[in-house]
C-alpha positions in Angstrom: 0.0 0.2 0.1 1.3 3.5 -1.0 0.7 6.1 1.5 0.1 10.1 0.2 3.1 11.1 -1.9 4.6 14.5 -2.3 7.4 14.4 -5.0 9.2 17.4 -6.1 10.7 18.4 -9.3 14.2 17.2 -8.9 12.7 13.9 -8.0 10.5 13.2 -11.0 13.2 14.4 -13.2 15.2 10.9 -12.3 12.6 8.7 -12.0 11.1 8.3 -15.5 13.3 7.9 -19.0 12.2 8.5 -22.3 11.6 4.5 -22.9 9.1 4.7 -19.7 7.4 7.9 -21.3 6.8 6.1 -24.7 5.6 2.9 -22.8 2.9 4.9 -20.6 1.8 7.1 -23.8 1.5 3.4 -25.7 -0.9 2.2 -22.4 -2.8 5.4 -22.1 -3.3 5.7 -26.1 -4.2 2.2 -26.5 -6.7 2.2 -23.6 -8.3 5.2 -25.2 -8.8 3.8 -27.9 -10.6 0.9 -26.6 -12.5 2.2 -23.6 -12.9 6.0 -24.7 -11.6 8.9 -22.5 -13.0 10.1 -19.2 -11.8 14.0 -18.9 -13.3 16.8 -16.8 -16.0 18.9 -18.3 -15.1 21.5 -19.9 -11.6 19.5 -21.0 -9.5 22.6 -19.6 -10.3 25.3 -17.4 -8.4 28.7 -17.7 -7.6 31.3 -15.3 -6.1 34.9 -15.4 -6.0 35.4 -11.5 -3.8 38.7 -11.9 -5.1 40.5 -15.2 -2.3 43.3 -15.0 0.5 40.3 -15.5 1.6 37.4 -17.3 0.6 34.7 -15.1 -2.1 32.2 -16.2 -3.6 29.2 -15.0 -4.9 25.9 -16.6 -6.6 22.9 -14.8 -7.1 19.7 -16.8 -8.5 16.5 -15.1 -9.3 12.8 -15.9 -9.7 9.3 -14.9 -7.4 6.6 -15.8 -8.7 3.4 -15.1 -5.8 1.1 -16.2 -3.7 3.0 -13.3 -6.5 2.9 -11.0 -6.0 6.6 -10.3 -7.5 10.0 -11.3 -6.6 13.3 -10.8 -6.1 17.1 -12.1 -3.0 18.8 -13.7 -2.8 22.1 -12.3 -0.6 24.5 -14.6 1.1 27.8 -13.5 2.5 29.9 -16.0 4.2 33.2 -15.8 4.3 34.5 -19.7 6.7 32.0 -21.4 9.7 31.7 -19.1 8.2 30.2 -15.7 6.5 27.2 -15.5 5.1 25.6 -12.0 3.1 22.4 -12.3 1.6 19.9 -10.5 -0.6 17.0 -10.4 -3.3 16.1 -7.6 -3.8 12.4 -7.2 -6.8 10.7 -6.0 -8.4 7.3 -5.6 -11.4 7.3 -8.1 -13.6 5.1 -5.6 -13.0 6.5 -2.2 -12.0 10.2 -3.2 -8.8 9.5 -0.9 -6.1 11.8 -1.8 -2.8 9.9 -3.1 -0.2 12.2 -4.1 1.0 16.0 -5.1 3.5 15.2 -7.8 5.6 17.9 -9.4 5.1 17.8 -13.2 6.9 20.7 -15.1 9.4 18.3 -16.1 6.6 15.7 -16.4 4.7 17.5 -18.9 7.3 18.1 -21.0 8.7 14.3 -20.9 5.0 13.6 -21.6 4.5 15.9 -24.6 7.6 14.7 -26.3 6.9 11.1 -26.0 3.3 11.8 -27.2 4.9 13.4 -30.2 7.5 10.5 -31.0 4.9 7.9 -30.3 2.7 9.5 -33.0 5.5 10.0 -35.2 6.4 6.5 -35.2 2.6 5.3 -35.2 1.8 7.2 -38.1 5.1 6.8 -40.1 5.5 4.4 -43.0 9.4 4.0 -42.5 11.6 2.8 -39.6 14.1 5.1 -40.8 12.4 8.2 -41.4 14.4 12.0 -41.5 12.3 14.1 -39.0 12.1 17.7 -38.9 11.5 19.4 -35.7 10.7 22.8 -35.5 11.3 24.3 -32.0 14.2 24.3 -29.5 12.6 25.0 -26.3 12.2 22.9 -23.2 9.9 20.2 -24.8 11.8 20.4 -28.3 15.1 19.7 -26.3 13.4 16.7 -24.3 11.8 15.5 -27.5 15.6 15.8 -29.3 17.7 13.8 -26.8 14.8 10.8 -26.7 14.6 10.9 -30.3 17.1 7.8 -30.8 15.5 5.8 -28.2 12.3 5.8 -31.1 14.0 6.2 -34.3 17.5 4.5 -33.6 17.8 4.2 -37.6 16.4 7.8 -38.1 17.8 11.4 -38.5 16.9 14.2 -36.6 17.1 17.7 -38.0 16.5 21.0 -35.9 15.2 24.3 -36.8 14.0 27.2 -35.0 13.4 30.9 -35.2 17.1 31.4 -34.0 19.7 29.4 -36.1 21.4 29.5 -32.7 19.0 27.8 -30.4 18.9 25.2 -32.8 22.5 24.6 -32.9 22.8 24.8 -29.1 20.7 22.2 -29.0 22.1 19.8 -31.5 25.5 20.5 -29.5 23.8 19.2 -26.2 22.3 16.4 -27.7 25.7 15.4 -29.2 24.5 12.5 -31.5 25.2 11.9 -34.9 21.7 11.6 -36.4 20.8 14.8 -34.8 21.7 18.0 -36.8 21.0 21.6 -36.6 19.5 23.5 -39.8 20.0 27.2 -40.7 16.3 27.6 -41.3 12.8 25.9 -41.2 12.9 25.2 -45.1 16.5 23.6 -45.0 15.0 21.4 -42.3 11.6 20.2 -43.6 12.8 19.5 -47.3 12.4 16.3 -48.3 11.4 15.3 -44.4 9.2 12.4 -43.9 8.0 13.7 -40.7 7.6 17.2 -39.4 7.0 18.0 -35.9 6.1 21.5 -34.9 6.2 22.0 -30.9 6.9 26.3 -31.1 5.5 29.1 -29.4 4.9 30.8 -33.0 1.6 32.7 -33.2 1.9 32.5 -37.1 2.3 29.5 -39.3 6.1 28.3 -39.5 5.6 25.8 -42.7 3.6 26.0 -46.1 1.4 23.8 -47.7 4.2 23.4 -50.1 6.4 21.2 -47.7 3.2 18.5 -47.6 4.6 16.4 -50.0 3.0 13.0 -50.6 4.2 10.5 -47.8 4.8 13.6 -45.6 3.4 13.3 -41.6 3.1 16.6 -40.0 2.4 16.7 -36.3 1.3 20.0 -34.7 1.8 20.3 -30.7 2.2 23.7 -30.2 -0.1 26.1 -28.2 -0.8 28.8 -30.7 -1.0 29.3 -34.5 2.1 27.4 -36.1 0.1 25.4 -38.9 -1.6 26.9 -41.8 -5.5 25.7 -42.4 -4.5 25.0 -45.7 -2.8 21.7 -44.4 -6.0 20.4 -43.2 -7.2 21.2 -46.7 -4.8 19.3 -48.3 -4.3 16.3 -45.6 -5.5 12.8 -47.0 -6.0 11.7 -43.4 -6.4 13.8 -40.2 -6.1 12.8 -36.6 -6.0 14.1 -33.2 -5.5 12.9 -29.9 -8.7 14.3 -28.0 -10.9 16.5 -29.9 -12.3 18.3 -27.1 -9.1 19.6 -25.9 -7.2 19.9 -29.3 -10.2 22.5 -30.0 -9.4 24.7 -27.2 -5.7 25.9 -28.2 -3.3 25.9 -30.9 -3.5 25.5 -34.4 -7.2 23.6 -34.7 -8.5 26.3 -32.1 -7.0 29.1 -34.0 -8.6 27.8 -37.6 -11.9 27.7 -35.5 -11.6 30.9 -34.0 -10.7 32.5 -37.5 -13.6 30.7 -39.2 -11.3 28.5 -41.5 -13.2 26.0 -40.4 -16.0 25.0 -37.8 -16.0 22.4 -34.8 -18.6 20.7 -36.6 -16.3 20.5 -39.9 -13.3 19.9 -38.3 -14.7 17.0 -36.3 -16.4 15.5 -39.8 -12.8 15.7 -41.3 -11.5 13.2 -38.6 -10.1 10.0 -40.1 -9.6 8.5 -36.1 -8.2 9.7 -33.0 -4.9 8.4 -32.2 -5.9 6.1 -29.4 -8.1 4.2 -32.1 -5.1 3.8 -34.3 -2.6 3.0 -31.2 -5.8 0.4 -30.1 -5.8 -1.2 -33.9 -9.2 0.1 -34.7 -8.4 2.5 -37.2 -5.5 2.2 -39.8 -2.8 5.0 -39.4 -2.4 5.4 -43.4 -4.0 3.8 -46.5 -0.5 3.6 -48.1 2.6 5.3 -48.4 2.0 8.3 -50.1 -0.8 9.6 -47.7 -0.3 13.1 -46.2 -1.4 12.5 -42.9 -2.0 15.7 -40.4 -2.2 15.4 -36.6 -2.8 17.5 -34.1 -1.5 16.2 -30.3 -2.5 18.9 -27.7 -2.0 16.4 -24.8 -4.7 14.2 -23.2 -5.3 15.0 -19.3 -5.2 11.1 -19.4 -1.3 10.9 -20.1 -0.5 13.6 -17.5 -2.3 11.8 -14.8 -0.8 8.5 -15.9 3.0 9.8 -15.7 2.2 11.1 -12.5 1.1 7.8 -11.0 3.9 6.1 -12.5 6.4 8.3 -10.5 4.3 7.5 -7.6 5.0 3.8 -7.9 8.3 4.0 -9.3 9.6 5.8 -6.2 7.8 3.5 -3.9 9.2 0.7 -5.8 5.7 -0.6 -7.2 5.7 -1.7 -10.5 4.5 0.8 -13.1 
């Protein structure tokens, strides 16, 4: 029996590897595809406590039957520089509190692992050329874990600042990971394009959406143009309810480039349905695949519970 756990940031950073993260994401997506997702209503709640400053809060809740736990992720962001994220875990039957888990790094690991798992799920090659647009904290975790997921692949890094991409490539120090001087260089001929940036304007154009390409949008703002959705042969999201509240899909809806109903009708499947084998990821190698991965609260709760179990010596 594990008692109430309080786990700080320094501890969570050493408890889970990228391989752990990929396995947790796989379990969560497969469970979501088989049994659906039980999340809070609304899917996310936002609060600007001090309207004169940049501090914002976001709360997402979910139940994770496969881990026997439910909980809420509480994110506090001070602009783009300071993140203080925690996960409050609860017994879903008794409502007994189980833990308060620091989740700033876990959020980065969960996001990076979700992007890499989605890329592996939807790609038709074992040795893809992947363009990563964004060299921030999450991009750094993704780049450092890339070769665990694609040991035969190559990763090209691009960012608004070429120096940032070069700095990240140097820190990764792996022959498969190279910095590019610009986005166009990174995406040229890439099999997979992953955008995880803070850009508020599109970072790619539909011109790079060649047959066989997979594009995965993960940023919170408007990093992908609506023309990608128009050109896509297949369209996936992790969880539609949350994906329409922020990020590129939210922007397309707010600008009336599409409607929630039209976007939903364009869906080929959820990523969970593909993971569970209930839907195809591709109909052929030439499909243009577009995926919006904003992160499901179920995965946040699962990562926090995995840390609680790992620290106590219990199996994941």
